[in-house]
Each structure stands twice: as structure tokens, then as C-alpha cells.
C-alpha positions as CSV (number, residue, x, y, z in Angstrom):
1,M,-69.3,16.5,71.1
2,T,-70.9,14.5,68.4
3,K,-69.4,13.6,65.0
4,L,-71.8,16.1,63.4
5,D,-70.7,18.8,65.9
6,F,-67.0,18.2,65.0
7,L,-67.6,18.2,61.3
8,K,-69.5,21.5,61.5
9,S,-66.8,23.0,63.5
10,L,-64.0,22.2,61.1
11,P,-64.3,25.3,58.8
12,K,-64.1,27.6,61.8
13,R,-61.2,25.9,63.6
14,E,-58.0,27.9,63.7
15,C,-55.9,24.7,63.8
16,V,-55.8,21.0,64.7
17,Y,-52.9,18.8,65.9
18,I,-52.0,15.4,64.5
19,I,-49.6,12.9,66.0
20,F,-46.5,12.1,63.8
21,S,-44.1,9.2,64.6
22,R,-40.5,10.3,64.9
23,L,-39.5,6.9,63.7
24,T,-41.2,7.4,60.3
25,N,-41.7,11.2,60.0
26,V,-45.3,10.6,58.9
27,P,-48.5,10.1,60.9
28,Y,-48.5,7.6,63.7
29,V,-51.1,4.9,62.9
30,V,-52.8,2.0,64.6
31,C,-55.1,-0.6,63.3
32,N,-58.5,-0.6,65.2
33,E,-59.0,-4.2,66.3
34,S,-62.8,-3.9,66.1
35,T,-63.3,-2.1,62.8
36,F,-59.9,-2.7,61.2
37,E,-59.7,1.0,60.3
38,D,-56.2,2.3,60.0
39,E,-56.4,5.3,62.3
40,A,-54.4,8.5,62.9
41,F,-54.8,10.6,66.0
42,L,-56.2,14.2,65.9
43,F,-56.5,16.7,68.7
44,T,-58.1,20.1,68.9
45,D,-56.1,21.2,71.9
46,E,-52.3,21.6,71.8
47,A,-51.6,20.6,75.4
48,E,-53.6,17.4,75.0
49,A,-51.7,16.6,71.7
50,L,-48.4,17.2,73.4
51,E,-49.4,14.9,76.3
52,R,-50.3,12.1,73.9
53,A,-47.0,12.5,72.1
54,K,-45.2,12.3,75.4
55,E,-47.1,9.2,76.4
56,L,-46.2,7.5,73.2
57,T,-42.6,8.5,73.5
58,L,-42.4,7.0,77.0
59,A,-43.8,3.8,75.6
60,K,-40.9,3.6,73.1
61,C,-42.9,5.0,70.2
62,P,-41.3,8.5,69.9
63,A,-43.9,10.9,68.6
64,V,-44.5,14.6,68.1
65,A,-47.6,16.8,67.8
66,V,-47.7,18.6,64.4
67,K,-49.9,21.6,64.0
68,A,-52.1,22.1,60.9
69,G,-53.4,25.7,60.5
70,Q,-56.9,26.5,59.1
71,K,-55.7,26.7,55.5
72,E,-53.9,23.3,55.9
73,I,-56.6,21.2,57.5
74,L,-58.3,20.0,54.4
75,K,-55.0,19.3,52.7
76,L,-54.0,17.3,55.8
77,F,-57.1,15.1,55.4
78,A,-56.4,14.6,51.7
79,D,-52.8,13.7,52.4
80,L,-53.9,11.0,54.9
81,Y,-55.6,9.1,52.0
82,I,-52.2,8.9,50.3
83,Y,-50.7,7.4,53.6
84,G,-53.4,4.8,53.6
85,V,-55.2,6.2,56.6
86,T,-58.9,5.4,56.7
87,G,-60.0,6.7,60.1
88,L,-59.4,9.3,62.7
89,V,-59.4,9.2,66.5
90,V,-60.4,12.7,67.5
91,A,-59.8,13.7,71.1
92,E,-61.2,16.8,72.8
93,G,-61.1,16.8,76.6
94,N,-62.6,13.6,77.9
95,E,-64.5,13.0,74.6
96,V,-63.1,10.7,72.0
97,L,-64.7,10.3,68.5
98,R,-63.8,7.7,65.9
99,I,-64.6,9.1,62.4
100,A,-64.1,7.6,59.0
101,L,-61.9,9.8,56.9
102,S,-64.5,9.5,54.1
103,D,-67.0,11.3,56.4
104,I,-64.7,14.4,56.4
105,V,-63.4,14.7,52.9
106,R,-64.1,12.8,49.7
107,R,-61.5,12.5,47.0
108,P,-62.3,12.7,43.3
109,G,-62.3,9.4,41.7
110,L,-59.1,8.7,39.7
111,N,-60.3,5.5,37.9
112,N,-62.0,7.6,35.2
113,L,-58.7,9.2,34.3
114,P,-56.3,7.6,31.8
115,E,-53.6,5.8,33.7
116,N,-50.8,8.1,32.5
117,A,-52.8,11.1,33.8
118,R,-53.3,9.7,37.3
119,P,-51.0,11.0,40.1
120,L,-48.9,8.2,41.4
121,E,-50.0,6.9,44.8
122,N,-49.1,3.8,46.8
123,P,-51.3,3.9,50.0
124,S,-50.8,0.2,50.7
125,L,-47.0,0.6,50.5
126,Q,-47.0,3.7,52.6
127,L,-49.2,2.0,55.3
128,S,-47.2,-1.2,55.4
129,M,-43.9,0.8,55.8
130,M,-45.4,2.8,58.6
131,Y,-46.5,-0.2,60.5
132,Y,-43.3,-2.1,60.0
133,L,-40.9,0.8,60.8
134,Q,-42.9,2.0,63.9
135,E,-42.0,-1.4,65.4
136,A,-38.6,-2.2,63.8
137,R,-37.1,1.2,64.7
138,K,-38.2,1.3,68.3
139,P,-35.5,2.4,70.7
140,G,-33.7,-0.6,72.2
141,G,-34.7,-2.8,69.2
142,V,-37.5,-5.3,68.7
143,A,-38.8,-7.0,71.9
144,A,-38.3,-10.7,72.0
145,D,-42.1,-11.3,72.0
146,A,-42.6,-9.1,69.0
147,V,-40.1,-10.7,66.6
148,D,-42.6,-12.8,64.7
149,Q,-45.0,-10.0,64.4
150,V,-42.4,-7.6,63.1
151,A,-41.2,-10.3,60.6
152,E,-44.8,-10.5,59.3
153,L,-45.0,-6.8,58.9
154,E,-41.7,-6.8,57.0
155,E,-42.9,-9.5,54.7
156,E,-46.1,-7.6,53.9
157,M,-44.0,-4.4,53.3
158,A,-41.7,-6.4,50.9
159,V,-44.7,-7.6,48.9
160,N,-46.0,-4.0,48.5
161,L,-42.5,-2.8,47.6
162,I,-42.4,-5.3,44.7
163,R,-45.9,-4.5,43.4
164,A,-45.4,-0.7,43.6
165,K,-44.3,1.8,41.0
166,Y,-41.9,4.7,41.9
167,L,-41.0,8.2,41.0
168,L,-37.3,8.5,40.0
169,P,-36.0,12.1,39.8
170,I,-33.7,12.8,36.9
171,K,-32.1,15.8,35.3
172,E,-31.4,16.2,31.6
173,V,-27.9,17.6,31.1
174,E,-25.6,18.2,28.2
175,I,-22.1,16.6,28.2
176,N,-19.7,17.3,25.4
177,G,-22.5,18.5,23.3
178,K,-24.7,15.5,23.8
179,K,-27.8,15.2,25.9
180,A,-27.6,12.8,28.9
181,T,-29.8,11.8,31.8
182,Q,-28.4,12.4,35.2
183,L,-29.6,10.6,38.4
184,M,-29.9,12.5,41.6
185,M,-27.7,11.4,44.5
186,M,-27.7,12.1,48.2
187,K,-25.5,11.2,51.2
188,I,-27.3,9.7,54.2
189,K,-26.2,9.9,57.8
190,N,-23.8,7.0,57.8
191,G,-22.0,8.5,54.8
192,D,-23.4,6.1,52.1
193,V,-24.4,7.6,48.8
194,M,-28.0,6.7,47.7
195,V,-30.4,7.6,44.8
196,P,-33.7,9.1,46.1
197,I,-36.9,7.5,44.9
198,F,-40.5,8.2,45.9
199,S,-43.7,6.3,46.4
200,D,-46.1,9.1,45.4
201,V,-46.5,12.7,44.4
202,L,-46.8,13.8,48.0
203,E,-43.4,12.5,49.0
204,Y,-41.8,13.8,45.8
205,G,-43.3,17.2,46.4
206,R,-41.6,17.3,49.9
207,F,-38.3,16.7,48.1
208,K,-38.4,18.7,44.9
209,R,-36.6,22.0,45.0
210,D,-34.9,22.1,41.6
211,Q,-37.3,23.1,38.9
212,E,-35.1,21.3,36.3
213,L,-35.8,18.0,37.9
214,K,-38.2,15.6,36.2
215,A,-39.7,12.4,37.6
216,V,-40.0,9.2,35.6
217,I,-42.1,6.3,36.7
218,T,-40.3,3.0,37.3
219,D,-40.8,-0.3,39.1
220,F,-39.0,-2.6,41.5
221,E,-37.6,-4.9,38.9
222,K,-36.1,-1.9,36.9
223,L,-34.6,-0.5,40.0
224,A,-33.0,-3.9,40.8
225,G,-31.5,-4.0,37.4
226,M,-30.4,-0.4,37.1
227,P,-26.7,0.1,36.6
228,L,-25.5,2.4,39.4
229,P,-22.0,4.0,40.0
230,E,-19.9,1.8,42.2
231,E,-20.0,4.3,45.1
232,V,-23.8,4.3,45.2
233,K,-25.1,1.7,47.6
234,G,-28.7,1.7,46.4
235,F,-31.9,3.8,46.8
236,M,-33.5,5.7,49.6
237,L,-37.3,5.6,49.4
238,N,-39.1,8.8,50.6
239,P,-36.1,10.6,52.2
240,G,-38.4,13.3,53.6
241,G,-40.7,10.6,55.2
242,V,-39.8,7.1,56.2
243,G,-36.4,7.2,54.7
244,L,-36.3,3.5,53.9
245,V,-32.9,2.3,52.6
246,L,-33.1,-0.3,49.7
247,T,-29.6,-1.5,49.0
248,K,-28.7,-3.2,45.7
249,E,-28.4,-6.5,47.5
250,Y,-31.8,-6.1,49.1
251,L,-33.5,-5.4,45.8
252,Q,-31.9,-8.5,44.2
253,K,-32.7,-10.7,47.1
254,E,-36.4,-9.8,47.3
255,L,-36.8,-10.0,43.5
256,Q,-35.4,-13.6,43.5
257,L,-37.6,-14.6,46.5
258,N,-40.8,-13.3,44.9
259,R,-40.4,-14.5,41.3
């Protein structure tokens, strides 16, 4: 199978399978040491995809094969851009292809749009969170020989967190005849109450169910200074994806360190 053969076959394929990390709930990624492409793994055969997910799981990188049907394939490739993925490792039998994502789908340029009309995206942030959490959340904890590497990944993620803008869902309500803005709140597994925030329109779309919700754009500094009810511990970034907890203390600490 050549790259051209694969590209020509895509419109006729009933489905493909992509490997997702169970530690992040988004595509599993690796950095190609030769090309420095940030690659996701795609399979045309379900059994092969399941076997790869099993291999990763046994290597303490819990993974799952996610199916994309024919109508979902092009959307999958477009979504990968938002995650910061730039390449695909495509496996079919004994054949393995490495394909740049731009060879499969081209996204419309957003730079020509006014800034307030562009959909919010943070591919650098998404990618740095994926790399960090794939390591930091490994079963059994971080290996002794990987501590320095994981610390570097966390530092890179923190820089991207501070530079990013976020979608904050709100609801406009009426209290005693006056209009007010209400923050959304959610309870996470350990019982803590958090405010959900989102790095991009893709993650916000995975969350939004209430049509009365609106999303306002905010930044790290405004989040750090936002008055929250005493019972709220902080923010959860992308609850349907990486689910990164950002406590009020963490926000203040990183803001002070990077000023």
C-alpha cells in the first residue's frame, strides 16, 4: 500500500480505528524522533487496532481503539489539527505508512478572519497536556528515570496554560428581578466542586448540552483572579477530555512564577 493508494481508498472506507489514551481520553500521540512530527496511530483493521491498544496497555500506557465510521472520518482528521497532531502512522497488515495530516485534509486559513470571528483553538496547549499526562498518569506513577523528563513536560504545559485563552460557560439568569451571570459547576470523582473551562470549541462541544449556556473567552490571569464560592476548589479544563484540575492555589503559583 502506497500513500496514494491509502488516500484514494479513504472515500470508500466504511471505517477506520484510531488509538485513544485512556489516561487523557484523547488520541494517543508520540513525537517522531526523526521528523519531529506529532503522530497519532490509525488502523484500517479492528483486530490490529485492538492488538495495538492491548500492547500499549501492557506497557503501562492504557489505550483503546476508537472507531470512526465513514461519515466521521474527515471530521476525525479535522479534529486532529485541534489536538496539535501533524502526522499519522497508518498500519494495515505488515505495511506501515507515515503520512502528514496536511496530505489528507487541508483546513481553511483562519488568519484572514477577524480575531473575534475565529473559533478558539489551542493546539499547542492540547498537545503539551497530552504528552505530560500520558506520562504523569501512568499506572504505578512516574518511573525514577523519567522524573526529569516529566518535569520538563509539565513546565512546557504550564507555559502553554498561561499563554492560552479559554472558553468559560455561563448562564444568564434572573434573581429577584435582576439579571445575573451564573457559573457552571461540577463535582469530580473525589467530591471536589470545580468550574468547567475549555481550551477550544471541540472540547466545549463535547460538554455543551444546555442550549441556554453561553461561552465567554477568558485567560489564565483572569481565571486566577476570579472570585469563586468557598466550596469551589478551582477549574477543570476539558472535563470530557484530559480533565486537568487547576486549583486556585495552582493558578496563583504559576502566575507568580511566570510574571
